[in-house]
PyMOL CGO cylinders between C-alpha atoms (Angstrom):
from pymol import cmd
from pymol.cgo import CYLINDER

trace = [
    CYLINDER, -72.33, 175.22, 99.60, -69.24, 177.32, 98.86, 0.3, 1, 1, 1, 1, 1, 1,
    CYLINDER, -69.24, 177.32, 98.86, -71.50, 180.14, 97.70, 0.3, 1, 1, 1, 1, 1, 1,
    CYLINDER, -71.50, 180.14, 97.70, -73.58, 179.85, 100.88, 0.3, 1, 1, 1, 1, 1, 1,
    CYLINDER, -73.58, 179.85, 100.88, -70.44, 180.45, 102.94, 0.3, 1, 1, 1, 1, 1, 1,
    CYLINDER, -70.44, 180.45, 102.94, -69.46, 183.42, 100.82, 0.3, 1, 1, 1, 1, 1, 1,
    CYLINDER, -69.46, 183.42, 100.82, -66.53, 181.67, 99.16, 0.3, 1, 1, 1, 1, 1, 1,
    CYLINDER, -66.53, 181.67, 99.16, -65.10, 182.58, 95.79, 0.3, 1, 1, 1, 1, 1, 1,
    CYLINDER, -65.10, 182.58, 95.79, -63.72, 179.17, 94.89, 0.3, 1, 1, 1, 1, 1, 1,
    CYLINDER, -63.72, 179.17, 94.89, -62.89, 177.61, 91.54, 0.3, 1, 1, 1, 1, 1, 1,
    CYLINDER, -62.89, 177.61, 91.54, -61.56, 174.08, 92.15, 0.3, 1, 1, 1, 1, 1, 1,
    CYLINDER, -61.56, 174.08, 92.15, -59.25, 172.45, 89.63, 0.3, 1, 1, 1, 1, 1, 1,
    CYLINDER, -59.25, 172.45, 89.63, -61.06, 169.13, 89.32, 0.3, 1, 1, 1, 1, 1, 1,
    CYLINDER, -61.06, 169.13, 89.32, -60.81, 168.41, 85.57, 0.3, 1, 1, 1, 1, 1, 1,
    CYLINDER, -60.81, 168.41, 85.57, -59.12, 165.06, 85.16, 0.3, 1, 1, 1, 1, 1, 1,
    CYLINDER, -59.12, 165.06, 85.16, -58.33, 164.90, 88.87, 0.3, 1, 1, 1, 1, 1, 1,
    CYLINDER, -58.33, 164.90, 88.87, -58.16, 161.61, 90.72, 0.3, 1, 1, 1, 1, 1, 1,
    CYLINDER, -58.16, 161.61, 90.72, -59.72, 160.91, 94.10, 0.3, 1, 1, 1, 1, 1, 1,
    CYLINDER, -59.72, 160.91, 94.10, -58.02, 162.80, 96.94, 0.3, 1, 1, 1, 1, 1, 1,
    CYLINDER, -58.02, 162.80, 96.94, -55.39, 160.76, 98.79, 0.3, 1, 1, 1, 1, 1, 1,
    CYLINDER, -55.39, 160.76, 98.79, -52.26, 161.26, 100.89, 0.3, 1, 1, 1, 1, 1, 1,
    CYLINDER, -52.26, 161.26, 100.89, -48.59, 160.35, 100.55, 0.3, 1, 1, 1, 1, 1, 1,
    CYLINDER, -48.59, 160.35, 100.55, -48.30, 157.62, 103.17, 0.3, 1, 1, 1, 1, 1, 1,
    CYLINDER, -48.30, 157.62, 103.17, -44.51, 157.44, 102.65, 0.3, 1, 1, 1, 1, 1, 1,
    CYLINDER, -44.51, 157.44, 102.65, -43.94, 161.16, 103.40, 0.3, 1, 1, 1, 1, 1, 1,
    CYLINDER, -43.94, 161.16, 103.40, -41.50, 161.26, 100.49, 0.3, 1, 1, 1, 1, 1, 1,
    CYLINDER, -41.50, 161.26, 100.49, -41.13, 165.07, 100.39, 0.3, 1, 1, 1, 1, 1, 1,
    CYLINDER, -41.13, 165.07, 100.39, -40.95, 165.63, 104.15, 0.3, 1, 1, 1, 1, 1, 1,
    CYLINDER, -40.95, 165.63, 104.15, -38.14, 167.85, 105.44, 0.3, 1, 1, 1, 1, 1, 1,
    CYLINDER, -38.14, 167.85, 105.44, -37.34, 168.56, 109.09, 0.3, 1, 1, 1, 1, 1, 1,
    CYLINDER, -37.34, 168.56, 109.09, -36.41, 172.17, 109.87, 0.3, 1, 1, 1, 1, 1, 1,
    CYLINDER, -36.41, 172.17, 109.87, -34.74, 172.96, 113.19, 0.3, 1, 1, 1, 1, 1, 1,
    CYLINDER, -34.74, 172.96, 113.19, -36.06, 176.22, 114.66, 0.3, 1, 1, 1, 1, 1, 1,
    CYLINDER, -36.06, 176.22, 114.66, -33.69, 176.09, 117.64, 0.3, 1, 1, 1, 1, 1, 1,
    CYLINDER, -33.69, 176.09, 117.64, -31.99, 173.45, 119.78, 0.3, 1, 1, 1, 1, 1, 1,
    CYLINDER, -31.99, 173.45, 119.78, -35.31, 172.03, 121.05, 0.3, 1, 1, 1, 1, 1, 1,
    CYLINDER, -35.31, 172.03, 121.05, -37.95, 173.15, 118.53, 0.3, 1, 1, 1, 1, 1, 1,
    CYLINDER, -37.95, 173.15, 118.53, -38.59, 171.88, 115.01, 0.3, 1, 1, 1, 1, 1, 1,
    CYLINDER, -38.59, 171.88, 115.01, -41.13, 171.65, 112.21, 0.3, 1, 1, 1, 1, 1, 1,
    CYLINDER, -41.13, 171.65, 112.21, -41.68, 168.97, 109.58, 0.3, 1, 1, 1, 1, 1, 1,
    CYLINDER, -41.68, 168.97, 109.58, -42.76, 170.35, 106.20, 0.3, 1, 1, 1, 1, 1, 1,
    CYLINDER, -42.76, 170.35, 106.20, -44.07, 168.17, 103.37, 0.3, 1, 1, 1, 1, 1, 1,
    CYLINDER, -44.07, 168.17, 103.37, -45.26, 170.12, 100.29, 0.3, 1, 1, 1, 1, 1, 1,
    CYLINDER, -45.26, 170.12, 100.29, -48.01, 168.39, 98.33, 0.3, 1, 1, 1, 1, 1, 1,
    CYLINDER, -48.01, 168.39, 98.33, -48.66, 165.74, 100.98, 0.3, 1, 1, 1, 1, 1, 1,
    CYLINDER, -48.66, 165.74, 100.98, -52.33, 165.60, 99.96, 0.3, 1, 1, 1, 1, 1, 1,
    CYLINDER, -52.33, 165.60, 99.96, -52.88, 164.38, 96.41, 0.3, 1, 1, 1, 1, 1, 1,
    CYLINDER, -52.88, 164.38, 96.41, -55.72, 166.10, 94.48, 0.3, 1, 1, 1, 1, 1, 1,
    CYLINDER, -55.72, 166.10, 94.48, -56.23, 168.52, 97.40, 0.3, 1, 1, 1, 1, 1, 1,
    CYLINDER, -56.23, 168.52, 97.40, -58.93, 170.59, 95.65, 0.3, 1, 1, 1, 1, 1, 1,
    CYLINDER, -58.93, 170.59, 95.65, -61.28, 167.63, 95.82, 0.3, 1, 1, 1, 1, 1, 1,
    CYLINDER, -61.28, 167.63, 95.82, -60.69, 167.29, 99.55, 0.3, 1, 1, 1, 1, 1, 1,
    CYLINDER, -60.69, 167.29, 99.55, -61.21, 171.04, 100.06, 0.3, 1, 1, 1, 1, 1, 1,
    CYLINDER, -61.21, 171.04, 100.06, -64.62, 170.71, 98.43, 0.3, 1, 1, 1, 1, 1, 1,
    CYLINDER, -64.62, 170.71, 98.43, -65.51, 167.72, 100.61, 0.3, 1, 1, 1, 1, 1, 1,
    CYLINDER, -65.51, 167.72, 100.61, -64.51, 169.51, 103.83, 0.3, 1, 1, 1, 1, 1, 1,
    CYLINDER, -64.51, 169.51, 103.83, -66.55, 172.59, 102.89, 0.3, 1, 1, 1, 1, 1, 1,
    CYLINDER, -66.55, 172.59, 102.89, -69.62, 170.49, 102.14, 0.3, 1, 1, 1, 1, 1, 1,
    CYLINDER, -69.62, 170.49, 102.14, -69.43, 167.85, 104.90, 0.3, 1, 1, 1, 1, 1, 1,
    CYLINDER, -69.43, 167.85, 104.90, -68.41, 169.91, 107.94, 0.3, 1, 1, 1, 1, 1, 1,
    CYLINDER, -68.41, 169.91, 107.94, -70.78, 172.10, 109.98, 0.3, 1, 1, 1, 1, 1, 1,
    CYLINDER, -70.78, 172.10, 109.98, -69.35, 175.61, 110.17, 0.3, 1, 1, 1, 1, 1, 1,
    CYLINDER, -69.35, 175.61, 110.17, -69.81, 178.32, 112.76, 0.3, 1, 1, 1, 1, 1, 1,
    CYLINDER, -69.81, 178.32, 112.76, -68.30, 181.65, 113.71, 0.3, 1, 1, 1, 1, 1, 1,
    CYLINDER, -68.30, 181.65, 113.71, -67.17, 182.10, 117.30, 0.3, 1, 1, 1, 1, 1, 1,
    CYLINDER, -67.17, 182.10, 117.30, -67.10, 185.37, 119.21, 0.3, 1, 1, 1, 1, 1, 1,
    CYLINDER, -67.10, 185.37, 119.21, -64.55, 186.56, 121.74, 0.3, 1, 1, 1, 1, 1, 1,
    CYLINDER, -64.55, 186.56, 121.74, -64.20, 189.46, 124.15, 0.3, 1, 1, 1, 1, 1, 1,
    CYLINDER, -64.20, 189.46, 124.15, -62.06, 192.37, 123.04, 0.3, 1, 1, 1, 1, 1, 1,
    CYLINDER, -62.06, 192.37, 123.04, -61.80, 195.08, 125.67, 0.3, 1, 1, 1, 1, 1, 1,
    CYLINDER, -61.80, 195.08, 125.67, -65.43, 195.91, 126.57, 0.3, 1, 1, 1, 1, 1, 1,
    CYLINDER, -65.43, 195.91, 126.57, -67.22, 194.25, 123.66, 0.3, 1, 1, 1, 1, 1, 1,
    CYLINDER, -67.22, 194.25, 123.66, -67.72, 190.99, 121.84, 0.3, 1, 1, 1, 1, 1, 1,
    CYLINDER, -67.72, 190.99, 121.84, -66.36, 190.60, 118.33, 0.3, 1, 1, 1, 1, 1, 1,
    CYLINDER, -66.36, 190.60, 118.33, -66.66, 187.80, 115.80, 0.3, 1, 1, 1, 1, 1, 1,
    CYLINDER, -66.66, 187.80, 115.80, -63.50, 185.87, 115.02, 0.3, 1, 1, 1, 1, 1, 1,
    CYLINDER, -63.50, 185.87, 115.02, -62.36, 186.58, 111.43, 0.3, 1, 1, 1, 1, 1, 1,
    CYLINDER, -62.36, 186.58, 111.43, -62.74, 182.99, 110.22, 0.3, 1, 1, 1, 1, 1, 1,
    CYLINDER, -62.74, 182.99, 110.22, -65.20, 180.07, 110.38, 0.3, 1, 1, 1, 1, 1, 1,
    CYLINDER, -65.20, 180.07, 110.38, -64.53, 176.99, 112.48, 0.3, 1, 1, 1, 1, 1, 1,
    CYLINDER, -64.53, 176.99, 112.48, -65.55, 173.36, 112.91, 0.3, 1, 1, 1, 1, 1, 1,
    CYLINDER, -65.55, 173.36, 112.91, -64.36, 170.81, 115.46, 0.3, 1, 1, 1, 1, 1, 1,
    CYLINDER, -64.36, 170.81, 115.46, -64.27, 167.06, 116.09, 0.3, 1, 1, 1, 1, 1, 1,
    CYLINDER, -64.27, 167.06, 116.09, -63.01, 164.97, 118.99, 0.3, 1, 1, 1, 1, 1, 1,
    CYLINDER, -63.01, 164.97, 118.99, -63.18, 161.27, 119.79, 0.3, 1, 1, 1, 1, 1, 1,
    CYLINDER, -63.18, 161.27, 119.79, -65.62, 162.15, 122.58, 0.3, 1, 1, 1, 1, 1, 1,
    CYLINDER, -65.62, 162.15, 122.58, -68.13, 163.73, 120.18, 0.3, 1, 1, 1, 1, 1, 1,
    CYLINDER, -68.13, 163.73, 120.18, -69.85, 160.43, 119.24, 0.3, 1, 1, 1, 1, 1, 1,
    CYLINDER, -69.85, 160.43, 119.24, -69.82, 161.53, 115.61, 0.3, 1, 1, 1, 1, 1, 1,
    CYLINDER, -69.82, 161.53, 115.61, -67.75, 160.11, 112.75, 0.3, 1, 1, 1, 1, 1, 1,
    CYLINDER, -67.75, 160.11, 112.75, -64.85, 162.23, 111.56, 0.3, 1, 1, 1, 1, 1, 1,
    CYLINDER, -64.85, 162.23, 111.56, -65.70, 163.44, 108.05, 0.3, 1, 1, 1, 1, 1, 1,
    CYLINDER, -65.70, 163.44, 108.05, -64.64, 163.52, 105.31, 0.3, 1, 1, 1, 1, 1, 1,
    CYLINDER, -64.64, 163.52, 105.31, -63.35, 159.95, 105.46, 0.3, 1, 1, 1, 1, 1, 1,
    CYLINDER, -63.35, 159.95, 105.46, -59.87, 160.92, 104.24, 0.3, 1, 1, 1, 1, 1, 1,
    CYLINDER, -59.87, 160.92, 104.24, -59.42, 163.12, 107.33, 0.3, 1, 1, 1, 1, 1, 1,
    CYLINDER, -59.42, 163.12, 107.33, -59.94, 160.00, 109.48, 0.3, 1, 1, 1, 1, 1, 1,
    CYLINDER, -59.94, 160.00, 109.48, -57.39, 158.18, 107.33, 0.3, 1, 1, 1, 1, 1, 1,
    CYLINDER, -57.39, 158.18, 107.33, -54.94, 161.05, 107.89, 0.3, 1, 1, 1, 1, 1, 1,
    CYLINDER, -54.94, 161.05, 107.89, -55.52, 160.84, 111.63, 0.3, 1, 1, 1, 1, 1, 1,
    CYLINDER, -55.52, 160.84, 111.63, -54.56, 157.17, 111.67, 0.3, 1, 1, 1, 1, 1, 1,
    CYLINDER, -54.56, 157.17, 111.67, -51.50, 157.59, 109.44, 0.3, 1, 1, 1, 1, 1, 1,
    CYLINDER, -51.50, 157.59, 109.44, -50.23, 160.59, 111.42, 0.3, 1, 1, 1, 1, 1, 1,
    CYLINDER, -50.23, 160.59, 111.42, -50.86, 158.92, 114.78, 0.3, 1, 1, 1, 1, 1, 1,
    CYLINDER, -50.86, 158.92, 114.78, -48.84, 155.89, 113.68, 0.3, 1, 1, 1, 1, 1, 1,
    CYLINDER, -48.84, 155.89, 113.68, -45.96, 157.95, 112.30, 0.3, 1, 1, 1, 1, 1, 1,
    CYLINDER, -45.96, 157.95, 112.30, -45.60, 160.28, 115.29, 0.3, 1, 1, 1, 1, 1, 1,
    CYLINDER, -45.60, 160.28, 115.29, -46.52, 157.84, 118.04, 0.3, 1, 1, 1, 1, 1, 1,
    CYLINDER, -46.52, 157.84, 118.04, -49.39, 159.80, 119.59, 0.3, 1, 1, 1, 1, 1, 1,
    CYLINDER, -49.39, 159.80, 119.59, -53.18, 159.53, 119.42, 0.3, 1, 1, 1, 1, 1, 1,
    CYLINDER, -53.18, 159.53, 119.42, -54.45, 162.62, 117.64, 0.3, 1, 1, 1, 1, 1, 1,
    CYLINDER, -54.45, 162.62, 117.64, -57.79, 162.69, 119.44, 0.3, 1, 1, 1, 1, 1, 1,
    CYLINDER, -57.79, 162.69, 119.44, -59.13, 166.05, 118.25, 0.3, 1, 1, 1, 1, 1, 1,
    CYLINDER, -59.13, 166.05, 118.25, -59.27, 167.84, 114.91, 0.3, 1, 1, 1, 1, 1, 1,
    CYLINDER, -59.27, 167.84, 114.91, -59.97, 171.53, 114.38, 0.3, 1, 1, 1, 1, 1, 1,
    CYLINDER, -59.97, 171.53, 114.38, -60.92, 173.13, 111.07, 0.3, 1, 1, 1, 1, 1, 1,
    CYLINDER, -60.92, 173.13, 111.07, -60.37, 176.84, 110.32, 0.3, 1, 1, 1, 1, 1, 1,
    CYLINDER, -60.37, 176.84, 110.32, -61.88, 178.29, 107.15, 0.3, 1, 1, 1, 1, 1, 1,
    CYLINDER, -61.88, 178.29, 107.15, -60.30, 181.52, 105.94, 0.3, 1, 1, 1, 1, 1, 1,
    CYLINDER, -60.30, 181.52, 105.94, -62.84, 182.82, 103.43, 0.3, 1, 1, 1, 1, 1, 1,
    CYLINDER, -62.84, 182.82, 103.43, -60.64, 185.52, 101.89, 0.3, 1, 1, 1, 1, 1, 1,
    CYLINDER, -60.64, 185.52, 101.89, -57.63, 187.71, 102.65, 0.3, 1, 1, 1, 1, 1, 1,
    CYLINDER, -57.63, 187.71, 102.65, -59.48, 189.57, 105.42, 0.3, 1, 1, 1, 1, 1, 1,
    CYLINDER, -59.48, 189.57, 105.42, -59.84, 186.39, 107.48, 0.3, 1, 1, 1, 1, 1, 1,
    CYLINDER, -59.84, 186.39, 107.48, -56.81, 185.81, 109.69, 0.3, 1, 1, 1, 1, 1, 1,
    CYLINDER, -56.81, 185.81, 109.69, -55.50, 184.72, 113.08, 0.3, 1, 1, 1, 1, 1, 1,
    CYLINDER, -55.50, 184.72, 113.08, -53.29, 186.95, 115.24, 0.3, 1, 1, 1, 1, 1, 1,
    CYLINDER, -53.29, 186.95, 115.24, -50.07, 185.94, 116.98, 0.3, 1, 1, 1, 1, 1, 1,
    CYLINDER, -50.07, 185.94, 116.98, -50.81, 183.30, 119.60, 0.3, 1, 1, 1, 1, 1, 1,
    CYLINDER, -50.81, 183.30, 119.60, -49.76, 179.97, 121.06, 0.3, 1, 1, 1, 1, 1, 1,
    CYLINDER, -49.76, 179.97, 121.06, -52.11, 176.99, 121.15, 0.3, 1, 1, 1, 1, 1, 1,
    CYLINDER, -52.11, 176.99, 121.15, -53.79, 175.96, 124.41, 0.3, 1, 1, 1, 1, 1, 1,
    CYLINDER, -53.79, 175.96, 124.41, -52.01, 172.71, 125.25, 0.3, 1, 1, 1, 1, 1, 1,
    CYLINDER, -52.01, 172.71, 125.25, -52.49, 170.50, 128.31, 0.3, 1, 1, 1, 1, 1, 1,
    CYLINDER, -52.49, 170.50, 128.31, -49.73, 171.43, 130.77, 0.3, 1, 1, 1, 1, 1, 1,
    CYLINDER, -49.73, 171.43, 130.77, -48.81, 167.78, 131.36, 0.3, 1, 1, 1, 1, 1, 1,
    CYLINDER, -48.81, 167.78, 131.36, -47.70, 167.43, 127.72, 0.3, 1, 1, 1, 1, 1, 1,
    CYLINDER, -47.70, 167.43, 127.72, -44.21, 168.94, 127.68, 0.3, 1, 1, 1, 1, 1, 1,
    CYLINDER, -44.21, 168.94, 127.68, -43.53, 168.50, 123.97, 0.3, 1, 1, 1, 1, 1, 1,
    CYLINDER, -43.53, 168.50, 123.97, -46.88, 168.53, 122.18, 0.3, 1, 1, 1, 1, 1, 1,
    CYLINDER, -46.88, 168.53, 122.18, -47.24, 167.77, 118.50, 0.3, 1, 1, 1, 1, 1, 1,
    CYLINDER, -47.24, 167.77, 118.50, -49.66, 169.75, 116.34, 0.3, 1, 1, 1, 1, 1, 1,
    CYLINDER, -49.66, 169.75, 116.34, -50.15, 168.76, 112.69, 0.3, 1, 1, 1, 1, 1, 1,
    CYLINDER, -50.15, 168.76, 112.69, -51.50, 171.26, 110.16, 0.3, 1, 1, 1, 1, 1, 1,
    CYLINDER, -51.50, 171.26, 110.16, -52.81, 170.31, 106.72, 0.3, 1, 1, 1, 1, 1, 1,
    CYLINDER, -52.81, 170.31, 106.72, -53.49, 173.23, 104.38, 0.3, 1, 1, 1, 1, 1, 1,
    CYLINDER, -53.49, 173.23, 104.38, -56.20, 173.06, 101.70, 0.3, 1, 1, 1, 1, 1, 1,
    CYLINDER, -56.20, 173.06, 101.70, -57.25, 175.64, 99.14, 0.3, 1, 1, 1, 1, 1, 1,
    CYLINDER, -57.25, 175.64, 99.14, -55.33, 178.79, 98.31, 0.3, 1, 1, 1, 1, 1, 1,
    CYLINDER, -55.33, 178.79, 98.31, -51.82, 179.42, 99.58, 0.3, 1, 1, 1, 1, 1, 1,
    CYLINDER, -51.82, 179.42, 99.58, -51.41, 181.65, 102.65, 0.3, 1, 1, 1, 1, 1, 1,
    CYLINDER, -51.41, 181.65, 102.65, -48.41, 182.68, 104.70, 0.3, 1, 1, 1, 1, 1, 1,
    CYLINDER, -48.41, 182.68, 104.70, -47.97, 180.90, 108.05, 0.3, 1, 1, 1, 1, 1, 1,
    CYLINDER, -47.97, 180.90, 108.05, -45.59, 182.76, 110.37, 0.3, 1, 1, 1, 1, 1, 1,
    CYLINDER, -45.59, 182.76, 110.37, -43.64, 181.46, 113.38, 0.3, 1, 1, 1, 1, 1, 1,
    CYLINDER, -43.64, 181.46, 113.38, -41.61, 183.57, 115.84, 0.3, 1, 1, 1, 1, 1, 1,
    CYLINDER, -41.61, 183.57, 115.84, -40.01, 183.07, 119.27, 0.3, 1, 1, 1, 1, 1, 1,
    CYLINDER, -40.01, 183.07, 119.27, -42.36, 184.07, 122.09, 0.3, 1, 1, 1, 1, 1, 1,
    CYLINDER, -42.36, 184.07, 122.09, -39.83, 186.48, 123.55, 0.3, 1, 1, 1, 1, 1, 1,
    CYLINDER, -39.83, 186.48, 123.55, -39.42, 188.23, 120.21, 0.3, 1, 1, 1, 1, 1, 1,
    CYLINDER, -39.42, 188.23, 120.21, -37.08, 187.61, 117.32, 0.3, 1, 1, 1, 1, 1, 1,
    CYLINDER, -37.08, 187.61, 117.32, -36.96, 186.92, 113.61, 0.3, 1, 1, 1, 1, 1, 1,
    CYLINDER, -36.96, 186.92, 113.61, -40.03, 185.30, 112.09, 0.3, 1, 1, 1, 1, 1, 1,
    CYLINDER, -40.03, 185.30, 112.09, -39.92, 182.15, 110.00, 0.3, 1, 1, 1, 1, 1, 1,
    CYLINDER, -39.92, 182.15, 110.00, -42.28, 182.28, 107.03, 0.3, 1, 1, 1, 1, 1, 1,
    CYLINDER, -42.28, 182.28, 107.03, -43.92, 179.27, 105.36, 0.3, 1, 1, 1, 1, 1, 1,
    CYLINDER, -43.92, 179.27, 105.36, -46.11, 179.66, 102.29, 0.3, 1, 1, 1, 1, 1, 1,
    CYLINDER, -46.11, 179.66, 102.29, -48.54, 176.79, 102.77, 0.3, 1, 1, 1, 1, 1, 1,
    CYLINDER, -48.54, 176.79, 102.77, -50.24, 175.76, 99.55, 0.3, 1, 1, 1, 1, 1, 1,
    CYLINDER, -50.24, 175.76, 99.55, -53.05, 173.32, 98.89, 0.3, 1, 1, 1, 1, 1, 1,
    CYLINDER, -53.05, 173.32, 98.89, -52.13, 169.89, 100.20, 0.3, 1, 1, 1, 1, 1, 1,
    CYLINDER, -52.13, 169.89, 100.20, -49.10, 170.97, 102.26, 0.3, 1, 1, 1, 1, 1, 1,
    CYLINDER, -49.10, 170.97, 102.26, -48.34, 169.39, 105.64, 0.3, 1, 1, 1, 1, 1, 1,
    CYLINDER, -48.34, 169.39, 105.64, -46.68, 171.21, 108.55, 0.3, 1, 1, 1, 1, 1, 1,
    CYLINDER, -46.68, 171.21, 108.55, -45.92, 169.53, 111.89, 0.3, 1, 1, 1, 1, 1, 1,
    CYLINDER, -45.92, 169.53, 111.89, -44.77, 171.51, 114.93, 0.3, 1, 1, 1, 1, 1, 1,
    CYLINDER, -44.77, 171.51, 114.93, -42.75, 169.46, 117.42, 0.3, 1, 1, 1, 1, 1, 1,
    CYLINDER, -42.75, 169.46, 117.42, -40.29, 169.60, 120.27, 0.3, 1, 1, 1, 1, 1, 1,
    CYLINDER, -40.29, 169.60, 120.27, -40.90, 172.78, 122.28, 0.3, 1, 1, 1, 1, 1, 1,
    CYLINDER, -40.90, 172.78, 122.28, -42.34, 174.74, 119.36, 0.3, 1, 1, 1, 1, 1, 1,
    CYLINDER, -42.34, 174.74, 119.36, -45.81, 175.06, 120.90, 0.3, 1, 1, 1, 1, 1, 1,
    CYLINDER, -45.81, 175.06, 120.90, -44.25, 176.11, 124.23, 0.3, 1, 1, 1, 1, 1, 1,
    CYLINDER, -44.25, 176.11, 124.23, -41.64, 178.61, 123.11, 0.3, 1, 1, 1, 1, 1, 1,
    CYLINDER, -41.64, 178.61, 123.11, -42.87, 179.85, 119.72, 0.3, 1, 1, 1, 1, 1, 1,
    CYLINDER, -42.87, 179.85, 119.72, -46.09, 181.52, 118.56, 0.3, 1, 1, 1, 1, 1, 1,
    CYLINDER, -46.09, 181.52, 118.56, -47.71, 181.64, 115.14, 0.3, 1, 1, 1, 1, 1, 1,
    CYLINDER, -47.71, 181.64, 115.14, -50.10, 183.66, 112.99, 0.3, 1, 1, 1, 1, 1, 1,
    CYLINDER, -50.10, 183.66, 112.99, -51.86, 183.78, 109.62, 0.3, 1, 1, 1, 1, 1, 1,
    CYLINDER, -51.86, 183.78, 109.62, -51.81, 187.51, 108.75, 0.3, 1, 1, 1, 1, 1, 1,
    CYLINDER, -51.81, 187.51, 108.75, -54.33, 189.39, 106.65, 0.3, 1, 1, 1, 1, 1, 1,
    CYLINDER, -54.33, 189.39, 106.65, -53.49, 189.98, 103.01, 0.3, 1, 1, 1, 1, 1, 1,
    CYLINDER, -53.49, 189.98, 103.01, -54.93, 192.29, 100.38, 0.3, 1, 1, 1, 1, 1, 1,
    CYLINDER, -54.93, 192.29, 100.38, -56.31, 189.48, 98.24, 0.3, 1, 1, 1, 1, 1, 1,
    CYLINDER, -56.31, 189.48, 98.24, -56.60, 185.72, 98.72, 0.3, 1, 1, 1, 1, 1, 1,
    CYLINDER, -56.60, 185.72, 98.72, -58.92, 182.88, 97.84, 0.3, 1, 1, 1, 1, 1, 1,
    CYLINDER, -58.92, 182.88, 97.84, -60.42, 180.58, 100.50, 0.3, 1, 1, 1, 1, 1, 1,
    CYLINDER, -60.42, 180.58, 100.50, -58.19, 178.31, 102.56, 0.3, 1, 1, 1, 1, 1, 1,
    CYLINDER, -58.19, 178.31, 102.56, -58.89, 175.60, 105.15, 0.3, 1, 1, 1, 1, 1, 1,
    CYLINDER, -58.89, 175.60, 105.15, -56.43, 174.66, 107.87, 0.3, 1, 1, 1, 1, 1, 1,
    CYLINDER, -56.43, 174.66, 107.87, -56.96, 171.21, 109.39, 0.3, 1, 1, 1, 1, 1, 1,
    CYLINDER, -56.96, 171.21, 109.39, -55.23, 170.88, 112.79, 0.3, 1, 1, 1, 1, 1, 1,
    CYLINDER, -55.23, 170.88, 112.79, -54.66, 167.50, 114.47, 0.3, 1, 1, 1, 1, 1, 1,
    CYLINDER, -54.66, 167.50, 114.47, -53.98, 167.66, 118.23, 0.3, 1, 1, 1, 1, 1, 1,
    CYLINDER, -53.98, 167.66, 118.23, -53.56, 165.19, 121.09, 0.3, 1, 1, 1, 1, 1, 1,
    CYLINDER, -53.56, 165.19, 121.09, -54.31, 165.37, 124.81, 0.3, 1, 1, 1, 1, 1, 1,
    CYLINDER, -54.31, 165.37, 124.81, -57.98, 166.31, 125.19, 0.3, 1, 1, 1, 1, 1, 1,
    CYLINDER, -57.98, 166.31, 125.19, -58.77, 168.94, 127.83, 0.3, 1, 1, 1, 1, 1, 1,
    CYLINDER, -58.77, 168.94, 127.83, -62.04, 169.36, 129.69, 0.3, 1, 1, 1, 1, 1, 1,
    CYLINDER, -62.04, 169.36, 129.69, -63.76, 172.73, 129.42, 0.3, 1, 1, 1, 1, 1, 1,
    CYLINDER, -63.76, 172.73, 129.42, -62.66, 173.68, 132.94, 0.3, 1, 1, 1, 1, 1, 1,
    CYLINDER, -62.66, 173.68, 132.94, -59.04, 172.77, 132.20, 0.3, 1, 1, 1, 1, 1, 1,
    CYLINDER, -59.04, 172.77, 132.20, -59.12, 174.77, 128.97, 0.3, 1, 1, 1, 1, 1, 1,
    CYLINDER, -59.12, 174.77, 128.97, -60.35, 177.83, 130.88, 0.3, 1, 1, 1, 1, 1, 1,
    CYLINDER, -60.35, 177.83, 130.88, -57.22, 177.72, 133.03, 0.3, 1, 1, 1, 1, 1, 1,
    CYLINDER, -57.22, 177.72, 133.03, -54.75, 177.76, 130.16, 0.3, 1, 1, 1, 1, 1, 1,
]
cmd.load_cgo(trace, "trace")
C-alpha cells in the first residue's frame, strides 16, 4: 500500500510491540506562546509509532483535494483522509479511536472529527494558515499527532513576528489551546529531502458545509 501511494517508507518494526499511547502524559510540557495562547508538547506520546503509521496508511482511504489559485485549479501538495462522528463509519485504526477518547477526557471536549494529512516527501507541505474553526468556539483545542518521519511545524503570530519551531517526530503530540487558533497561524514548509509523515488532527465543534464556506 505504501508503494501504491508513492511512499518511500522503511518502518522499524523488528522487535516492536503493538502501538499504544502514554495515557499518563508523562512527558507533556506546556509552552506559553503569549498571555492567552499555549501549546502542550509530549514527545514520544505514541509507543511503537511506526506500527501505527503503517496501519493508518493501509486502513484509511486517501484522496488529493484541489483548490483554486488565481485563475486555475491546483492539487494540494499532500493526501488527505477525514472522519467525523456523523460519517456512520468506524474510526480506524482502532488506536485512533482510543486516542480520541483519552484526549476528550483529558481536555474536557468531544473531539468529534479527525483529519489525516499524508506528506509523501519533502515536496509535500502546507502554507501558512489558520484552521477553520466554528466562530462560537472562542478558545478551540486542536490536537496533532505526528507519525512517520520528523518534519518542522512552525507557528507565528497572525500579525507577524518571530516563528516558533517544533520538530515533530514519530509519535509526538502537540496540542494548540487558548487563543492559539485565533491569533496564531501555522505551516509545514517544504524541505529538500524527507520521508513520509502523517499528521492526525483531532478537532471539536462540527460545522455544516454552508457554515464552513463562510469561515
